N, C-alpha and C positions, 0 to 999 in steps of 0.2 A: 669769837670763835667762827671761823670761815665755814667749816664743813662738819656735819655730823654724819658719820658712816654707820648705817644701820644694817646689821646682819641678823636674819632670822635663821636659827639653827634647829634642826631635828635630826638627831643621830648622824651628825656630820663630822664625827671625831677624825676620820681619815683625811678630811679635806681642810680642816680649820687651820692647821699649822701653816700649810702653803698659802692659804688665803690671807691670813693675818700677817705673815712675814712679808708678802708682797705689798700689802698696804704701807708698811713702814718704810719700804724701799721706794715705792713709786708716788708717795704723797709728800715728798720733800718740798719745802717751801710753803706748805699749807698748814694753817693752824686748825688741826682737826681733832675730833674725838671718835672713838669707836664704841658703839652700844650694841651689845649682842643680846638678843631675846631668845632664850632657849625654850622650845616648845615641849617641855616634859620629855626630854630625851632619855632613853634607857641605856645608852652607851656611856662611855667616859669622856664625853665632850666637855662637860663642865670641870672635871678634874684637870684635863689638859689646859684649859683656858686659865684656871686658877694657878696652876703650877708654872706656866710659862708666860702668861701675860696679865697676871692678877692686878697689878697696879697700872696697867696701861689701857685697860678696857673697862667698861661698865657692863657687868653681866646681870641680866634679869632672869631668874629661874622660875618660869611659869609652871604651875601645877597642872595646867591643862594645855593640850595642843589647840591653839587658837588659829592655826593655819597661817599662810603667808600674810594675808591682809590683816588679820588680828594681831599678829606678832609685830609687824611694821608699825601699825597704829599705836600699840602699846609703847614700843620703844620711842616712837617720835615724841611722846609726851615729855620725855626726859631730855630731848635734844636742845642744845644750846647754840647750834650753828645757824647761820644766816641761810645756808643751803643744806639740804638733805641729800645723801647718796644711799639708795637702796642697793645692796650688793648681796648676791647669793653666797652662800657658804662654800659652794664648790666652784668658786671662781678664783682666777689668779690674775692680778694686774701685771702686765708685762712691759708697760710703758708709763711714763709720768702722766698723771691726769691733771696736773695743774693747768695746762692749756684749755682743758674743758671747763674748769671752774673759772678761768679768767674770761672765756667767751661768755659764760653766763653772767659774769659781773659787768661785762661791757654792754649788754643789751637787756634792758629791763622787760622786753617783750618775749624773752625765751621762758617758757613755762616748764619745759622738760627737755632734757638732753641725754642722748646715749651715744655709745661708741661701738666700734666694730667688734663683733663677737666671733671668736674662733672655737671650734670644738677641741677635743683632746688631741686630735691629730693636726691641730693648727690649720684647719680648713675653715673657710668662712661659713658661718651659719646664720640664717636670717634672724635679725635682732631689731628689725623695724619693718614697716610696711604702710600700706594705705588703710584707712579705716574701712572695715568690711561693709559691703553692700549686701542686701538680702540674698541674691541669687549666688554670691560668692561662697556662701556657707555650705555648698555642695562639697566643696574641695578647699580646705584651708589655705593651701599654697596660692590660691588665686589672689589673696590680699596680704600674704606674708612676705612678699617681695614686691619691688616695683621696677619699672623699666629704666631706660637711660643708663646712668653710670652703675646701676645695681644689677643689671641684667646678668643672670647666672652667677652672681657673686663676683663678677669681674668689674673692678672699679676703674673707670676711665678717668675719674676726677677724684681729687683728694679734698676738696673744699667741703665745708659743712653744707648740708642741705636739709630743707624742710620735709618732714614726713608726716604720716598720719599717726601711727603708734610707735611706741618704743618699748623694748623688752624690760621687764621689771628686774632682770638679773643684774643690770647696771642702769639705774635711772636716777639722774640728778634733777633736783627740782628746788625752787625756792621754798623755804620754810613757811613763809607767809601765805603763799598760794596753796601749799599743802593744807594748812590750817583752815583756809577759806573753803577748800573742797571737802574738808573733813577726812582727808587721807584716803585710803583705799576702802572700797565697799566690802564689808565683811560678809556679805551674802555670797561672795565668791571665796570658797575655801582655798582653792588652788587653781591657777590659770584663769586668764582673761581679765583679772583685775587691773593689769597694766594697760590693756586696751581700753578699758572703762575709764581709767584715770586719764589717759591720753585724750579721750573724747571729751572729758570734762574740762581739761586744759584748753582744748580748742574752742569749746563753747564759751569760755570766758575771754576769748580773743588773744590767747597766747600761742606762741610757736612751739613746735616740737622739732628739735633740731638733732640731726644725726651727724656725727663726725667720723668719717671713715678712715681718717689718718691716725687714730689712736685705737690700739687693740687690746683685748683682754681674752683670756681663755675661760670658757664655761665647760666644765668637764662632763657633766651629764646632759643638761638641756632637756628638751622635750623628748619623750619616748612615745613611739606610736602606740605602744601598749596602753598608754594612758589617754587615748583618744576619747574615751567615754567622759573623762573629767573635763576635757576641752569642750565637748558637746554640751555638757551641763553648764559650763561657764557661759557659752554663747546663748544658751536658752535665757539665762538671766539677762545678758546683754540685750537680746532681742526685745524682751519685755519692758526693759528700761528705755531703750533708745529708738525702737521702731513703733510705728502706729499703723493701723488700718491694713491695707493690702501688703504693705511692706513687711509687717509683722507676720502675716499669714504665710507669705513667701518664705520669710526667713526660717520659720519653724518647719515648713515643708522641706526645705533644702537641708536642714539639719537631719531630718528624719531619713533623707536619701543617704546623706553622709554616714549615718549609723549602719544602714543596711549594706552599703557598699563596703564599709569597713568590716562588717561581720562576714560577708560572703566572699570577698576577694582579697582579704589580707591587708597589708600595709597600704593605705590609701590616704591616711590623714597627713598631717603636717610633720 
């Protein structure tokens, strides 16, 4: 098995058919499996899956909502693939992803790989960036994009490039490395667990590669109304990865972020 595609679902009935259909179209030439972890959905997600994809996916129906990290970790324990692909339920693959898998196979030092994310209007949306420095936590966009070919989403180069973090909405990683890291940190219920995973991949000496020449659609993505969840996630990140003065600066900058968001409207990522 080359690739285990893991989808964590929570009330995603309206997205699942498009997501799953796109996988079977865009994964041609790949020996893959699909594992769906359902986080106690209250809609008809599981009925849709069983009716239309019953013998083509593995469905785990959790009795509790374990969040994004817990769902991916649970599903990964059943994965048979050499590589894992974390894929959001509200995504649509619009190009073949075999070149991404081939690149991972060709370089054993790639620990995580992502591709170019578009929103529902097919406009580029940040799906990679540099690992955050404490002062940047005042304004999340300071590290959610990088310069050069990525400036303002305008890509002057189509070659793969090394970045700091990659979005968990499409995140490919070797299963052996995932197991060594123990998957995603479940203290993050939602948001920032992908940045945390990217940091741990870096700390183990592996590259995080972004491929701008392969695109996918992420229909929802981050919403500014959920800025508080992002702040909570980065507080966990600060406590894990910063020490001393950097830790104090990080928490202070997050406090400023919260206040600006509260009084001036949309200011987050």
